[in-house]
N, C-alpha and C positions, 0 to 999 in steps of 0.2 A: 504494499499499501504505501509506503513513503518513496519506494521507488518512483511509484506511479505518481505519487504527488510531486516529486522533483523532475521528474520528467516532462509533468504539465507545467510547472514552473518554469523551466529550460526552454520549452516550446514557448509559452507566454512569452518569455524576455525574446526570444528569437523573434518572434512574430511583429513585438515591438519594435525590435532594432531593424527589420526588413521595411515597416512602416516608416520609422524615422528616414531612415536612407533612402527608401523611395520618394519620402517628400524633399529631402535633399535634392535629389536628382533631378525633381521637377523644378526646384529652386532655380539649381545651377544650369539648367538646360534654359530656364527663361532669362538667366543672366546672359548667358553665352549667346543666346539670340538678341538679347539687348545690346550685348558689347559689339555684335556683329553688325548691328543697323547703325550705332554709333559709327565703328568703322567706314559703312558703307557712305554715311551721311558727310564722314571726314574726308573721304576719299571724294566725294562729288564737289565740296567745297575747294578741296586741293585742284582738283580740276577745275574749277572756275578762276581760282586763283592763276594757275597756270596760263588761260586762257585771256584774263586781264592783264597779265604781265607781257603776253606778246603784243595785244594791242595798245598798251602804255608804254613801249619801250621809247617810241617819240619823245614822250612825256617828261625825260629827263634821267638823267643817272641817280640823282638823290632817289628821285620815284620809285624807280626801277629797284633800286638796292633794298628799299624799303618793305617792297612786294616780297621780293626775294625771301627777305626774313621772314616775313607772315608765312609764305610756305614751305619754308622750312620747319617753323614752329608746327604748323599743323601737319606736315610729314611725321614729324616726331610723336604728335598725340596719334595719329593713324597707327603709326609704327607699334606704339604702346597698348593700344587698344585692341590690335591684331593680337600680340602678344598673350594680353591679359585673356583674350577669348580661346585662344589657342589652349593656354593654361588650363583655363576653364573647361574646355572642352576634354583635355587629358584628364582632368579630376573627374568629369563626369563619366568619362570610360571606367578609371578605376572604381570609382563608385559603384556602377553597375556591376562590375565583375565581382564587387563585395558583397551585392544584393544577390547576386547568383550564389556565391559559395555559400552566404547565409541560407537560401533556400534549399541546397543542396543538404547542407546538415540537418535543417529542419525537415525535411522529407523523411532523410535518414533516421532520424531521431523518432519521427512519426510512424515509420514503419517498425523500427525497433520496439515503441510502446504499443503497436498493436499485437506483436507477435506473444 
């Protein structure tokens, strides 16, 4: 009876862990999507600035230099967002693997408990 209670307790804990990890996966996916959207927006802004630089080239060396600086800053933000997005994606894969491993343990323990 105690073993069955222990198994039920462990099963409950594993199920809670799975739910928590699944929630974390959902949050991480949303964050990754948000970061990808931000990266795409930053890329669009970077592209627009590049077009502005080409159009304003005749406006003077000082103005062009200023626009190039802005472009470099946007590129840095874009790269940082992309790196953060990739990190989130890697963490997501890791968490999904952990959920799979916990599921396998839970299923094995459930089978053992049923015997």
